[in-house]
N, CA, C and O atoms as a GROMACS GRO file, in nm:
protein
  228
    1MET      N    1  -0.944   1.991   0.208
    1MET     CA    2  -0.826   1.957   0.330
    1MET      C    3  -0.822   2.140   0.369
    1MET      O    4  -0.805   2.233   0.289
    2SER      N    5  -0.840   2.145   0.492
    2SER     CA    6  -0.776   2.223   0.532
    2SER      C    7  -0.603   2.224   0.566
    2SER      O    8  -0.542   2.124   0.604
    3GLN      N    9  -0.544   2.352   0.543
    3GLN     CA   10  -0.404   2.350   0.438
    3GLN      C   11  -0.277   2.388   0.625
    3GLN      O   12  -0.155   2.376   0.616
    4ASP      N   13  -0.332   2.420   0.736
    4ASP     CA   14  -0.275   2.398   0.819
    4ASP      C   15  -0.328   2.255   0.880
    4ASP      O   16  -0.376   2.260   0.992
    5HIS      N   17  -0.323   2.173   0.837
    5HIS     CA   18  -0.320   2.059   0.897
    5HIS      C   19  -0.251   1.951   0.772
    5HIS      O   20  -0.254   1.833   0.807
    6LEU      N   21  -0.189   1.976   0.626
    6LEU     CA   22  -0.127   1.934   0.546
    6LEU      C   23  -0.039   1.879   0.540
    6LEU      O   24   0.052   1.961   0.534
    7ILE      N   25   0.015   1.743   0.538
    7ILE     CA   26   0.168   1.686   0.519
    7ILE      C   27   0.177   1.607   0.428
    7ILE      O   28   0.109   1.516   0.380
    8LYS      N   29   0.368   1.703   0.391
    8LYS     CA   30   0.416   1.660   0.303
    8LYS      C   31   0.500   1.531   0.285
    8LYS      O   32   0.605   1.522   0.349
    9LEU      N   33   0.445   1.390   0.170
    9LEU     CA   34   0.502   1.334   0.189
    9LEU      C   35   0.573   1.269   0.034
    9LEU      O   36   0.535   1.221  -0.073
   10VAL      N   37   0.669   1.294   0.089
   10VAL     CA   38   0.801   1.256  -0.040
   10VAL      C   39   0.888   1.154  -0.074
   10VAL      O   40   0.979   1.122   0.002
   11SER      N   41   0.865   1.092  -0.193
   11SER     CA   42   0.956   0.969  -0.261
   11SER      C   43   1.068   0.934  -0.201
   11SER      O   44   1.149   1.009  -0.146
   12VAL      N   45   1.072   0.811  -0.214
   12VAL     CA   46   1.182   0.810  -0.158
   12VAL      C   47   1.299   0.735  -0.237
   12VAL      O   48   1.418   0.711  -0.215
   13GLY      N   49   1.163   0.699  -0.390
   13GLY     CA   50   1.235   0.623  -0.550
   13GLY      C   51   1.248   0.467  -0.461
   13GLY      O   52   1.238   0.421  -0.347
   14ASP      N   53   1.286   0.417  -0.637
   14ASP     CA   54   1.251   0.238  -0.577
   14ASP      C   55   1.412   0.267  -0.624
   14ASP      O   56   1.475   0.373  -0.629
   15GLU      N   57   1.450   0.124  -0.656
   15GLU     CA   58   1.587   0.041  -0.554
   15GLU      C   59   1.725   0.124  -0.639
   15GLU      O   60   1.843   0.107  -0.610
   16LYS      N   61   1.664   0.230  -0.767
   16LYS     CA   62   1.779   0.264  -0.901
   16LYS      C   63   1.793   0.399  -0.879
   16LYS      O   64   1.888   0.464  -0.924
   17GLY      N   65   1.655   0.471  -0.777
   17GLY     CA   66   1.637   0.600  -0.725
   17GLY      C   67   1.524   0.702  -0.834
   17GLY      O   68   1.493   0.821  -0.838
   18VAL      N   69   1.479   0.551  -0.929
   18VAL     CA   70   1.368   0.627  -0.978
   18VAL      C   71   1.307   0.680  -0.930
   18VAL      O   72   1.285   0.648  -0.814
   19GLY      N   73   1.221   0.824  -1.000
   19GLY     CA   74   1.080   0.896  -0.891
   19GLY      C   75   1.128   0.957  -0.779
   19GLY      O   76   1.049   1.038  -0.732
   20LYS      N   77   1.244   0.944  -0.715
   20LYS     CA   78   1.250   1.026  -0.642
   20LYS      C   79   1.233   1.220  -0.587
   20LYS      O   80   1.261   1.319  -0.654
   21GLY      N   81   1.196   1.215  -0.490
   21GLY     CA   82   1.160   1.353  -0.488
   21GLY      C   83   1.017   1.406  -0.537
   21GLY      O   84   0.987   1.525  -0.553
   22HIS      N   85   0.886   1.233  -0.570
   22HIS     CA   86   0.719   1.288  -0.606
   22HIS      C   87   0.692   1.344  -0.508
   22HIS      O   88   0.730   1.280  -0.410
   23THR      N   89   0.640   1.446  -0.480
   23THR     CA   90   0.564   1.459  -0.383
   23THR      C   91   0.366   1.432  -0.413
   23THR      O   92   0.300   1.442  -0.516
   24TYR      N   93   0.317   1.384  -0.228
   24TYR     CA   94   0.185   1.361  -0.175
   24TYR      C   95   0.139   1.469  -0.084
   24TYR      O   96   0.203   1.456   0.020
   25TYR      N   97   0.064   1.560  -0.075
   25TYR     CA   98   0.021   1.614   0.087
   25TYR      C   99  -0.130   1.518   0.072
   25TYR      O  100  -0.203   1.467  -0.014
   26SER      N  101  -0.113   1.537   0.259
   26SER     CA  102  -0.224   1.424   0.314
   26SER      C  103  -0.221   1.446   0.470
   26SER      O  104  -0.113   1.478   0.520
   27THR      N  105  -0.324   1.434   0.544
   27THR     CA  106  -0.359   1.478   0.646
   27THR      C  107  -0.308   1.387   0.726
   27THR      O  108  -0.268   1.288   0.664
   28LYS      N  109  -0.288   1.383   0.881
   28LYS     CA  110  -0.259   1.288   0.964
   28LYS      C  111  -0.389   1.330   1.049
   28LYS      O  112  -0.478   1.411   1.023
   29ASN      N  113  -0.366   1.233   1.177
   29ASN     CA  114  -0.414   1.256   1.349
   29ASN      C  115  -0.361   1.212   1.378
   29ASN      O  116  -0.334   1.094   1.398
   30ARG      N  117  -0.290   1.394   1.404
   30ARG     CA  118  -0.185   1.438   1.498
   30ARG      C  119  -0.197   1.367   1.693
   30ARG      O  120  -0.093   1.365   1.758
   31LYS      N  121  -0.328   1.320   1.756
   31LYS     CA  122  -0.316   1.288   1.864
   31LYS      C  123  -0.274   1.076   1.934
   31LYS      O  124  -0.241   1.012   2.034
   32SER      N  125  -0.319   1.057   1.741
   32SER     CA  126  -0.254   0.935   1.777
   32SER      C  127  -0.170   0.915   1.710
   32SER      O  128  -0.109   0.809   1.725
   33VAL      N  129  -0.140   0.985   1.634
   33VAL     CA  130  -0.012   0.951   1.566
   33VAL      C  131   0.127   1.077   1.522
   33VAL      O  132   0.141   1.175   1.448
   34GLU      N  133   0.220   0.986   1.637
   34GLU     CA  134   0.312   1.091   1.696
   34GLU      C  135   0.479   1.063   1.608
   34GLU      O  136   0.546   1.165   1.589
   35ARG      N  137   0.524   0.961   1.570
   35ARG     CA  138   0.624   0.918   1.530
   35ARG      C  139   0.549   0.966   1.323
   35ARG      O  140   0.441   0.968   1.264
   36LYS      N  141   0.705   0.996   1.291
   36LYS     CA  142   0.655   1.013   1.106
   36LYS      C  143   0.585   0.918   1.055
   36LYS      O  144   0.567   0.803   1.094
   37LEU      N  145   0.527   1.002   0.919
   37LEU     CA  146   0.451   0.893   0.901
   37LEU      C  147   0.589   0.830   0.757
   37LEU      O  148   0.662   0.899   0.686
   38GLU      N  149   0.570   0.627   0.765
   38GLU     CA  150   0.623   0.598   0.627
   38GLU      C  151   0.509   0.555   0.541
   38GLU      O  152   0.455   0.462   0.600
   39LEU      N  153   0.461   0.576   0.454
   39LEU     CA  154   0.369   0.492   0.365
   39LEU      C  155   0.428   0.437   0.289
   39LEU      O  156   0.546   0.469   0.279
   40LYS      N  157   0.370   0.317   0.188
   40LYS     CA  158   0.356   0.297  -0.021
   40LYS      C  159   0.279   0.352  -0.051
   40LYS      O  160   0.169   0.335   0.001
   41LYS      N  161   0.298   0.433  -0.139
   41LYS     CA  162   0.238   0.498  -0.206
   41LYS      C  163   0.194   0.434  -0.365
   41LYS      O  164   0.128   0.330  -0.362
   42TYR      N  165   0.217   0.476  -0.462
   42TYR     CA  166   0.207   0.468  -0.654
   42TYR      C  167   0.253   0.617  -0.686
   42TYR      O  168   0.214   0.733  -0.692
   43ASN      N  169   0.447   0.468  -0.718
   43ASN     CA  170   0.475   0.675  -0.770
   43ASN      C  171   0.426   0.699  -0.919
   43ASN      O  172   0.519   0.635  -0.967
   44PRO      N  173   0.330   0.753  -1.068
   44PRO     CA  174   0.342   0.753  -1.092
   44PRO      C  175   0.529   0.766  -1.198
   44PRO      O  176   0.551   0.671  -1.274
   45ILE      N  177   0.619   0.859  -1.192
   45ILE     CA  178   0.737   0.830  -1.265
   45ILE      C  179   0.790   0.695  -1.251
   45ILE      O  180   0.823   0.650  -1.361
   46ALA      N  181   0.811   0.611  -1.149
   46ALA     CA  182   0.846   0.471  -1.177
   46ALA      C  183   0.781   0.421  -1.223
   46ALA      O  184   0.813   0.374  -1.332
   47ARG      N  185   0.660   0.402  -1.175
   47ARG     CA  186   0.501   0.315  -1.204
   47ARG      C  187   0.579   0.208  -1.137
   47ARG      O  188   0.655   0.119  -1.175
   48LYS      N  189   0.542   0.242  -1.047
   48LYS     CA  190   0.533   0.106  -0.903
   48LYS      C  191   0.504   0.202  -0.806
   48LYS      O  192   0.503   0.323  -0.826
   49ARG      N  193   0.476   0.132  -0.675
   49ARG     CA  194   0.469   0.174  -0.520
   49ARG      C  195   0.599   0.154  -0.469
   49ARG      O  196   0.665   0.050  -0.468
   50THR      N  197   0.617   0.223  -0.443
   50THR     CA  198   0.742   0.317  -0.379
   50THR      C  199   0.721   0.361  -0.202
   50THR      O  200   0.621   0.374  -0.132
   51VAL      N  201   0.830   0.371  -0.183
   51VAL     CA  202   0.799   0.454  -0.012
   51VAL      C  203   0.786   0.594  -0.026
   51VAL      O  204   0.829   0.665  -0.117
   52TYR      N  205   0.690   0.642   0.125
   52TYR     CA  206   0.691   0.834   0.114
   52TYR      C  207   0.751   0.790   0.229
   52TYR      O  208   0.743   0.688   0.298
   53LYS      N  209   0.840   0.935   0.233
   53LYS     CA  210   0.874   0.970   0.453
   53LYS      C  211   0.716   1.135   0.475
   53LYS      O  212   0.652   1.216   0.408
   54GLU      N  213   0.734   1.093   0.597
   54GLU     CA  214   0.716   1.319   0.619
   54GLU      C  215   0.837   1.396   0.559
   54GLU      O  216   0.951   1.351   0.559
   55LYS      N  217   0.815   1.462   0.531
   55LYS     CA  218   0.903   1.567   0.540
   55LYS      C  219   0.764   1.659   0.636
   55LYS      O  220   0.645   1.636   0.655
   56LYS      N  221   0.893   1.805   0.689
   56LYS     CA  222   0.862   1.954   0.664
   56LYS      C  223   0.733   2.009   0.547
   56LYS      O  224   0.766   2.011   0.428
   57ALA      N  225   0.639   2.037   0.573
   57ALA     CA  226   0.535   2.157   0.474
   57ALA      C  227   0.633   2.246   0.463
   57ALA      O  228   0.614   2.352   0.402
   0.00000   0.00000   0.00000
């Protein structure tokens, strides 16, 4: 992956706050997506799918 197009996805955690702060790095098509990403991905700390929000890298 090209380093200049990476975005940082940070976990919000589950309802108890477990797994908050876990990160994934990904890319996005900046021409078609103008808003910040919010995805559900697997969080290995909480051992379940949690919401990840885009933060400044």
